[in-house]
C-alpha positions, 0 to 999 in steps of 0.5 A: 105266095111269096111273090104276091106280098112284095107286089101288094106292099109296093102297090099300097105304097104307091097308092099312098104316095099318089094320095099324098101328091094329090092332097099336097097339090090341092092344099098347095103344099110342096112338102107333101108332094115331095114326100109323096114322090119319095114314097112312090119311088121308095115303094117301087124300089123296095117292091122290085127288090122284094120280087127279085129276092123272092125269085131266087 
């Protein structure tokens, strides 16, 4: 169970980031796209860290 929570949170963060990138592209807002990319990268990094800590 402890390995599932970081994966779910990372997936939620990536999904929210993808939504921000798509919405920013439709609205022609480069700031929203950048925030979405930062959110995606951050979610992946924190998800990997959480998984690595859960396996110790």
